[in-house]
Residue frames as qw, qx, qy, qz and C-alpha x, y, z in Angstrom:
[[0.358, -0.007, -0.213, -0.909, 149.98, 115.96, 28.40],
 [0.396, 0.151, 0.804, -0.418, 146.65, 114.61, 29.67],
 [0.139, -0.079, -0.747, -0.645, 144.53, 113.00, 27.01],
 [0.614, -0.191, -0.110, -0.758, 140.77, 112.71, 26.79],
 [0.749, -0.089, -0.653, -0.069, 141.17, 109.06, 27.70],
 [0.318, 0.023, -0.660, 0.680, 142.54, 110.09, 31.14],
 [0.351, -0.096, 0.179, -0.914, 139.52, 112.31, 31.79],
 [0.749, -0.088, -0.412, -0.511, 137.21, 109.45, 30.85],
 [0.681, -0.042, -0.701, 0.209, 138.97, 107.08, 33.26],
 [0.016, 0.316, -0.478, 0.820, 138.88, 109.51, 36.22],
 [0.664, -0.283, 0.069, -0.688, 135.25, 108.76, 37.35],
 [0.905, -0.027, -0.416, -0.088, 135.93, 105.07, 37.24],
 [0.515, 0.235, -0.583, 0.583, 139.04, 105.48, 39.42],
 [0.232, -0.328, 0.356, -0.844, 137.18, 107.65, 41.94],
 [0.823, -0.199, -0.131, -0.515, 134.33, 105.16, 42.18],
 [0.843, 0.060, -0.506, 0.172, 136.79, 102.31, 42.78],
 [0.260, 0.306, -0.527, 0.749, 138.58, 104.34, 45.43],
 [0.502, -0.333, 0.171, -0.780, 135.29, 105.02, 47.24],
 [0.911, -0.119, -0.289, -0.267, 134.45, 101.36, 47.29],
 [0.714, 0.184, -0.543, 0.402, 137.85, 100.47, 48.71],
 [0.033, -0.402, 0.449, -0.797, 137.48, 102.85, 51.74],
 [0.270, -0.323, -0.883, 0.209, 135.86, 101.19, 54.84],
 [0.328, -0.620, -0.251, -0.667, 132.58, 102.71, 56.04],
 [0.294, -0.446, 0.540, -0.650, 131.66, 103.27, 59.69],
 [0.893, -0.107, 0.115, -0.422, 129.35, 100.27, 59.63],
 [0.885, 0.288, -0.352, 0.095, 132.08, 98.08, 58.19],
 [0.265, 0.549, -0.587, 0.533, 134.66, 99.23, 60.69],
 [0.538, -0.380, 0.464, -0.592, 132.54, 98.20, 63.69],
 [0.108, 0.127, -0.985, -0.030, 132.79, 94.50, 64.49],
 [0.672, -0.208, -0.252, -0.664, 129.42, 92.80, 64.25],
 [0.525, -0.293, 0.695, -0.395, 128.24, 90.45, 66.95],
 [0.081, 0.049, -0.956, -0.279, 127.87, 86.84, 65.92],
 [0.547, -0.254, -0.440, -0.665, 124.37, 85.71, 65.14],
 [0.746, -0.419, -0.506, -0.105, 122.45, 84.77, 68.24],
 [0.488, -0.010, -0.475, 0.732, 124.84, 86.57, 70.59],
 [0.309, -0.749, -0.259, -0.526, 122.52, 88.30, 73.10],
 [0.116, -0.529, 0.544, -0.641, 122.92, 89.57, 76.65],
 [0.238, -0.142, -0.930, 0.242, 122.32, 87.10, 79.46],
 [0.298, -0.681, -0.586, -0.322, 118.74, 87.40, 80.83],
 [0.497, -0.664, -0.340, 0.443, 119.96, 88.82, 84.17],
 [0.351, -0.261, 0.144, 0.887, 122.17, 91.45, 82.51],
 [0.041, 0.399, 0.582, 0.707, 119.49, 92.33, 79.96],
 [0.357, -0.754, -0.492, -0.249, 117.05, 93.26, 82.70],
 [0.561, -0.431, -0.293, 0.644, 119.61, 94.84, 85.01],
 [0.048, 0.973, 0.131, -0.183, 119.46, 98.65, 85.41],
 [0.615, 0.691, -0.151, 0.348, 122.09, 100.41, 83.31],
 [0.165, -0.820, 0.413, -0.360, 123.76, 101.86, 86.39],
 [0.822, -0.370, 0.418, -0.115, 124.04, 98.41, 87.89],
 [0.902, 0.368, 0.089, 0.208, 125.60, 97.07, 84.70],
 [0.386, 0.787, -0.254, 0.409, 128.23, 99.77, 84.67],
 [0.282, -0.712, 0.491, -0.415, 129.06, 99.50, 88.36],
 [0.426, 0.183, -0.883, 0.078, 129.02, 95.72, 88.50],
 [0.433, -0.173, 0.526, -0.711, 126.19, 95.77, 91.07],
 [0.245, 0.161, 0.955, -0.042, 123.90, 92.74, 91.52],
 [0.199, -0.207, -0.579, -0.763, 120.92, 92.59, 89.20],
 [0.590, -0.325, -0.066, -0.736, 117.20, 92.46, 90.05],
 [0.308, -0.209, 0.847, -0.380, 116.27, 90.24, 92.92],
 [0.226, -0.135, -0.891, -0.370, 114.24, 87.13, 92.02],
 [0.130, -0.532, -0.784, 0.292, 111.70, 87.98, 94.74],
 [0.017, -0.141, -0.002, 0.990, 111.12, 91.50, 93.51],
 [0.356, -0.221, -0.571, -0.706, 107.92, 90.71, 91.59],
 [0.492, -0.449, -0.746, 0.021, 106.34, 88.93, 94.54],
 [0.283, -0.378, -0.419, 0.775, 107.13, 91.70, 96.98],
 [0.114, 0.052, -0.210, -0.970, 105.77, 94.31, 94.57],
 [0.419, -0.322, -0.694, -0.489, 102.59, 92.30, 94.00],
 [0.432, -0.465, -0.694, 0.340, 102.05, 91.99, 97.76],
 [0.144, -0.377, -0.236, 0.884, 102.39, 95.75, 98.31],
 [0.214, -0.072, -0.459, -0.859, 100.19, 96.52, 95.28],
 [0.411, -0.450, -0.782, -0.130, 97.52, 94.39, 96.94],
 [0.302, -0.489, -0.476, 0.665, 97.85, 96.63, 100.02],
 [0.007, -0.167, 0.164, 0.972, 97.50, 99.66, 97.74],
 [0.300, -0.283, -0.693, -0.592, 94.31, 98.26, 96.17],
 [0.401, -0.548, -0.710, 0.186, 92.73, 97.65, 99.61],
 [0.227, -0.427, -0.246, 0.840, 93.72, 101.12, 100.81],
 [0.080, -0.042, -0.417, -0.904, 92.27, 102.62, 97.64],
 [0.379, -0.461, -0.734, -0.324, 88.94, 100.94, 98.34],
 [0.406, -0.558, -0.550, 0.470, 89.03, 102.16, 101.95],
 [0.157, -0.251, -0.008, 0.955, 89.84, 105.72, 100.96],
 [0.243, -0.199, -0.523, -0.792, 86.96, 105.83, 98.49],
 [0.425, -0.518, -0.742, -0.006, 84.68, 104.29, 101.12],
 [0.305, -0.500, -0.389, 0.711, 85.57, 107.06, 103.58],
 [0.001, 0.101, -0.256, -0.961, 85.12, 109.71, 100.86],
 [0.312, -0.334, -0.695, -0.554, 81.73, 108.31, 99.86],
 [0.418, -0.552, -0.670, 0.266, 80.56, 108.06, 103.47],
 [0.223, -0.403, -0.190, 0.867, 81.59, 111.65, 104.08],
 [0.111, -0.059, -0.440, -0.889, 79.90, 112.90, 100.89],
 [0.384, -0.479, -0.742, -0.270, 76.66, 111.15, 101.89],
 [0.376, -0.537, -0.526, 0.542, 76.88, 112.69, 105.36],
 [0.097, -0.221, 0.068, 0.968, 77.37, 116.19, 103.88],
 [0.249, -0.203, -0.585, -0.745, 74.44, 115.78, 101.51],
 [0.452, -0.514, -0.726, -0.066, 72.10, 114.22, 104.06],
 [0.365, -0.467, -0.433, 0.679, 73.09, 116.57, 106.88],
 [0.020, -0.117, 0.145, 0.982, 72.71, 119.67, 104.73],
 [0.323, -0.326, -0.659, -0.596, 69.34, 118.51, 103.42],
 [0.486, -0.554, -0.661, 0.140, 68.13, 118.04, 107.00],
 [0.403, -0.451, -0.306, 0.735, 69.75, 121.06, 108.62],
 [0.139, 0.100, 0.256, 0.951, 69.27, 123.87, 106.06],
 [0.303, -0.574, -0.536, -0.540, 65.45, 124.01, 106.24],
 [0.570, -0.648, -0.456, 0.216, 65.59, 124.08, 110.01],
 [0.442, -0.287, -0.067, 0.847, 68.24, 126.81, 110.08],
 [0.024, 0.263, 0.378, 0.887, 66.18, 128.87, 107.64],
 [0.528, -0.497, -0.268, -0.634, 62.95, 128.48, 109.61],
 [0.227, 0.162, -0.816, 0.506, 63.95, 127.86, 113.25],
 [0.452, -0.079, 0.353, -0.815, 60.51, 128.75, 114.59],
 [0.848, 0.131, -0.032, -0.513, 58.77, 125.94, 112.70],
 [0.648, 0.370, -0.666, 0.019, 61.52, 123.33, 112.65],
 [0.891, -0.435, -0.131, -0.002, 62.36, 120.54, 115.06],
 [0.134, -0.875, 0.460, -0.072, 65.50, 121.44, 117.03],
 [0.739, -0.307, 0.596, 0.066, 66.58, 117.84, 117.49],
 [0.793, 0.462, 0.354, 0.180, 66.39, 117.16, 113.76],
 [0.312, 0.929, -0.125, 0.151, 68.23, 120.35, 112.87],
 [0.338, -0.763, 0.551, -0.035, 71.09, 119.71, 115.32],
 [0.829, -0.042, 0.545, 0.116, 71.37, 116.12, 114.08],
 [0.683, 0.673, 0.204, 0.196, 71.67, 117.34, 110.47],
 [0.082, 0.948, -0.283, 0.125, 74.21, 120.01, 111.35],
 [0.543, -0.583, 0.604, 0.021, 76.44, 117.61, 113.29],
 [0.843, 0.200, 0.483, 0.128, 76.19, 114.96, 110.55],
 [0.544, 0.819, 0.025, 0.178, 77.21, 117.43, 107.85],
 [0.161, -0.876, 0.448, -0.076, 80.19, 118.56, 109.98],
 [0.719, -0.293, 0.624, 0.088, 81.38, 114.96, 110.35],
 [0.782, 0.507, 0.337, 0.135, 80.96, 114.48, 106.60],
 [0.279, 0.932, -0.208, 0.102, 83.19, 117.48, 105.84],
 [0.405, -0.687, 0.603, -0.010, 85.91, 116.05, 108.10],
 [0.809, 0.014, 0.582, 0.088, 85.72, 112.60, 106.47],
 [0.658, 0.722, 0.149, 0.151, 85.96, 114.06, 102.96],
 [0.038, 0.930, -0.353, 0.092, 88.89, 116.25, 104.02],
 [0.571, -0.505, 0.647, 0.030, 90.73, 113.22, 105.38],
 [0.826, 0.234, 0.508, 0.067, 90.06, 111.00, 102.34],
 [0.531, 0.846, -0.030, -0.015, 91.24, 113.38, 99.57],
 [0.017, 0.797, -0.604, 0.002, 94.95, 113.56, 100.58],
 [0.679, -0.194, 0.706, -0.058, 94.82, 109.80, 101.26],
 [0.784, 0.515, 0.345, -0.007, 93.72, 109.19, 97.65],
 [0.359, 0.892, -0.275, -0.002, 96.37, 111.54, 96.28],
 [0.334, -0.635, 0.696, -0.022, 99.11, 109.71, 98.23],
 [0.768, 0.061, 0.637, -0.022, 97.97, 106.34, 96.93],
 [0.670, 0.734, 0.107, -0.034, 98.01, 107.62, 93.35],
 [0.155, 0.861, -0.483, 0.033, 101.66, 108.66, 93.74],
 [0.551, -0.457, 0.694, -0.077, 102.69, 105.40, 95.35],
 [0.893, 0.281, 0.328, -0.126, 101.52, 103.05, 92.58],
 [0.652, 0.710, -0.250, 0.086, 104.14, 104.00, 89.90],
 [0.105, -0.724, 0.644, -0.222, 106.88, 103.71, 92.51],
 [0.716, -0.197, 0.639, -0.201, 105.87, 100.20, 93.52],
 [0.861, 0.477, 0.143, -0.102, 105.51, 99.10, 89.86],
 [0.411, 0.784, -0.451, 0.114, 109.21, 99.91, 89.39],
 [0.612, -0.576, 0.523, -0.139, 110.32, 97.53, 92.14],
 [0.954, 0.147, 0.255, 0.058, 110.83, 94.67, 89.69],
 [0.631, 0.677, -0.142, 0.352, 113.76, 96.61, 88.19],
 [0.303, -0.856, 0.347, -0.236, 115.51, 97.20, 91.51],
 [0.481, 0.359, -0.765, 0.236, 118.61, 95.39, 92.74],
 [0.641, -0.361, -0.664, 0.133, 118.48, 93.28, 95.88],
 [0.342, -0.180, -0.409, 0.826, 119.87, 96.01, 98.11],
 [0.206, -0.118, -0.120, -0.964, 117.42, 98.60, 96.79],
 [0.594, -0.324, -0.575, -0.460, 114.50, 96.22, 97.11],
 [0.528, -0.261, -0.679, 0.439, 115.48, 95.39, 100.67],
 [0.059, -0.098, -0.263, 0.958, 115.08, 99.05, 101.60],
 [0.439, -0.137, -0.327, -0.826, 111.68, 99.22, 99.89],
 [0.610, -0.270, -0.742, -0.065, 110.59, 96.04, 101.65],
 [0.355, -0.243, -0.584, 0.688, 111.47, 97.52, 105.02],
 [0.159, 0.011, 0.011, -0.987, 109.58, 100.71, 104.15],
 [0.555, -0.200, -0.535, -0.605, 106.49, 98.76, 103.09],
 [0.574, -0.279, -0.740, 0.213, 106.62, 96.65, 106.23],
 [0.182, -0.176, -0.416, 0.873, 106.93, 99.76, 108.42],
 [0.317, -0.089, -0.234, -0.915, 104.00, 101.31, 106.54],
 [0.611, -0.290, -0.673, -0.300, 101.81, 98.29, 107.27],
 [0.487, -0.278, -0.652, 0.511, 102.80, 98.36, 110.96],
 [0.028, -0.121, -0.224, 0.967, 102.20, 102.08, 111.42],
 [0.431, -0.171, -0.426, -0.777, 98.90, 101.79, 109.54],
 [0.590, -0.341, -0.732, -0.019, 97.77, 99.03, 111.90],
 [0.339, -0.270, -0.514, 0.740, 98.71, 101.13, 114.89],
 [0.137, -0.023, -0.089, -0.986, 96.88, 104.16, 113.46],
 [0.547, -0.266, -0.542, -0.580, 93.66, 102.24, 112.92],
 [0.549, -0.318, -0.718, 0.286, 93.94, 100.61, 116.35],
 [0.151, -0.175, -0.330, 0.915, 94.19, 104.08, 117.92],
 [0.338, -0.085, -0.281, -0.894, 91.16, 105.23, 115.89],
 [0.547, -0.314, -0.751, -0.196, 89.20, 102.22, 117.06],
 [0.368, -0.340, -0.609, 0.616, 89.73, 103.39, 120.63],
 [0.079, 0.119, 0.023, -0.990, 88.58, 106.89, 119.66],
 [0.432, -0.214, -0.594, -0.644, 85.45, 105.40, 118.04],
 [0.476, -0.416, -0.750, 0.196, 84.54, 103.72, 121.32],
 [0.178, -0.313, -0.344, 0.867, 84.91, 107.14, 122.97],
 [0.247, -0.042, -0.328, -0.911, 82.63, 108.68, 120.30],
 [0.494, -0.338, -0.740, -0.306, 80.00, 106.00, 120.95],
 [0.407, -0.408, -0.637, 0.511, 80.22, 106.60, 124.69],
 [0.053, -0.215, -0.109, 0.969, 79.98, 110.38, 124.30],
 [0.327, -0.136, -0.509, -0.784, 77.08, 110.14, 121.87],
 [0.491, -0.400, -0.772, -0.052, 75.18, 107.81, 124.17],
 [0.317, -0.382, -0.497, 0.712, 75.77, 110.10, 127.12],
 [0.090, 0.090, -0.125, -0.984, 74.62, 113.16, 125.18],
 [0.435, -0.266, -0.658, -0.554, 71.47, 111.33, 124.05],
 [0.469, -0.427, -0.732, 0.249, 70.76, 110.29, 127.63],
 [0.204, -0.340, -0.317, 0.862, 71.24, 113.78, 129.02],
 [0.173, 0.016, -0.298, -0.939, 69.20, 115.38, 126.26],
 [0.503, -0.282, -0.668, -0.471, 66.28, 113.02, 126.76],
 [0.250, -0.225, -0.767, 0.546, 66.04, 113.16, 130.58],
 [0.125, -0.761, -0.588, -0.243, 62.63, 114.49, 131.61],
 [0.384, -0.810, -0.223, 0.383, 64.06, 116.85, 134.21],
 [0.173, -0.687, 0.302, 0.639, 66.58, 118.41, 131.81],
 [0.702, 0.472, 0.507, 0.166, 65.29, 117.79, 128.30],
 [0.024, -0.717, 0.312, 0.623, 67.49, 119.41, 125.64],
 [0.819, 0.496, 0.269, -0.107, 66.57, 118.68, 122.03],
 [0.388, 0.837, -0.385, -0.024, 69.77, 120.15, 120.59],
 [0.251, -0.555, 0.786, -0.108, 72.00, 117.98, 122.79],
 [0.766, 0.101, 0.604, -0.194, 69.86, 114.97, 122.02],
 [0.736, 0.666, 0.044, -0.110, 70.11, 115.50, 118.25],
 [0.208, 0.787, -0.579, 0.052, 73.88, 115.99, 118.39],
 [0.511, -0.377, 0.752, -0.174, 74.21, 112.88, 120.52],
 [0.855, 0.319, 0.384, -0.143, 72.38, 110.81, 117.93],
 [0.586, 0.778, -0.228, -0.006, 74.71, 112.07, 115.20],
 [0.057, -0.690, 0.708, -0.142, 77.89, 111.37, 117.23],
 [0.701, -0.142, 0.665, -0.214, 76.57, 107.90, 118.12],
 [0.836, 0.508, 0.181, -0.102, 75.87, 107.05, 114.46],
 [0.431, 0.797, -0.417, 0.078, 79.27, 108.26, 113.34],
 [0.324, -0.578, 0.725, -0.190, 81.04, 106.38, 116.13],
 [0.820, 0.073, 0.546, -0.155, 79.37, 103.08, 115.18],
 [0.759, 0.650, 0.016, -0.013, 80.10, 103.55, 111.47],
 [0.251, 0.807, -0.512, 0.155, 83.73, 104.56, 112.02],
 [0.602, -0.430, 0.650, -0.171, 84.22, 101.71, 114.47],
 [0.886, 0.263, 0.382, -0.009, 83.45, 99.24, 111.68],
 [0.567, 0.802, -0.149, 0.114, 85.60, 101.16, 109.23],
 [0.048, -0.792, 0.577, -0.192, 88.63, 101.39, 111.50],
 [0.763, -0.234, 0.591, -0.113, 88.32, 97.73, 112.51],
 [0.838, 0.513, 0.175, 0.067, 88.44, 96.90, 108.80],
 [0.312, 0.870, -0.336, 0.182, 91.51, 99.15, 108.42],
 [0.428, -0.636, 0.621, -0.164, 93.30, 97.52, 111.35],
 [0.857, 0.019, 0.513, -0.032, 92.63, 93.99, 110.10],
 [0.746, 0.654, 0.064, 0.109, 93.71, 94.82, 106.53],
 [0.130, 0.857, -0.468, 0.174, 96.98, 96.50, 107.60],
 [0.619, -0.438, 0.640, -0.124, 97.77, 93.51, 109.76],
 [0.874, 0.284, 0.394, 0.025, 97.11, 91.24, 106.78],
 [0.482, 0.853, -0.189, 0.070, 99.29, 93.45, 104.58],
 [0.193, -0.743, 0.632, -0.105, 102.28, 92.92, 106.87],
 [0.749, -0.120, 0.649, -0.063, 101.73, 89.14, 106.88],
 [0.783, 0.587, 0.207, -0.014, 101.37, 89.12, 103.10],
 [0.277, 0.873, -0.396, 0.070, 104.65, 90.97, 102.62],
 [0.412, -0.557, 0.713, -0.111, 106.48, 88.61, 104.98],
 [0.817, 0.124, 0.560, -0.061, 105.06, 85.52, 103.28],
 [0.666, 0.746, -0.005, -0.003, 105.91, 86.86, 99.84],
 [0.033, 0.832, -0.549, 0.070, 109.47, 87.48, 100.91],
 [0.533, -0.357, 0.761, -0.095, 109.95, 84.07, 102.40],
 [0.811, 0.351, 0.453, -0.121, 108.14, 82.27, 99.60],
 [0.616, 0.780, -0.104, 0.047, 110.34, 83.93, 96.99],
 [0.860, 0.100, -0.197, 0.459, 113.56, 83.00, 98.75],
 [0.045, 0.813, -0.209, 0.542, 114.25, 86.25, 100.54],
 [0.381, 0.147, -0.719, 0.562, 116.26, 86.16, 103.72],
 [0.529, -0.683, -0.446, -0.236, 114.13, 85.86, 106.84],
 [0.267, 0.349, -0.453, 0.776, 115.93, 88.34, 109.00],
 [0.222, -0.416, -0.741, 0.478, 114.74, 88.83, 112.55],
 [0.107, 0.507, 0.291, -0.804, 111.76, 91.09, 112.84],
 [0.195, 0.146, -0.561, -0.791, 110.66, 90.56, 109.22]]
């Protein structure tokens, strides 16, 4: 027969039993104080830790900084092209619209100059917008390079080097086209101003093409020089940080 004393002792027994059972926290072995991951392993991508792959390359930060410098220069160049195009559109429209609305009282040379200038401006703006969009997408990708392993970074380095080379080739080709624009504009101006075959429209368009050719020649020469410098900067960053100097790098 169970007495009242047994009922009174039951809560005490249950409490003691609960204390004697190990909790989840107690069952897990605790790391000794000061036991932390090695610096290389702590910064290594999780997938690399699990697969035993090599950790981040010591030259990752320098390579990333070099290509971010290229990105900053390109960003300035893209905004320069956009601004130049926007100014051309505004200036050309302001000159051409009054002449197009009142052709009888306007100067044909001035109107044709404004029309051609505005057309060049539209092209420059159209080229600069996707350029700016691409640069905006590239920055986060380059900023993650410091977390890549050596093999992954090697592929990104090759891509960045190829980008610098192709960019230099592109601007070199454009420089040749700019010389052609200057030549064509000069020829149009000459033909339009000849006394025996004066043509104000051709003369005005020639002036616009000549101005654009001169401006774009300076811009593309800047682009070629900066892309060439980008390739050298990447190569120097790789060598200075201890990267292998494979042939062609």
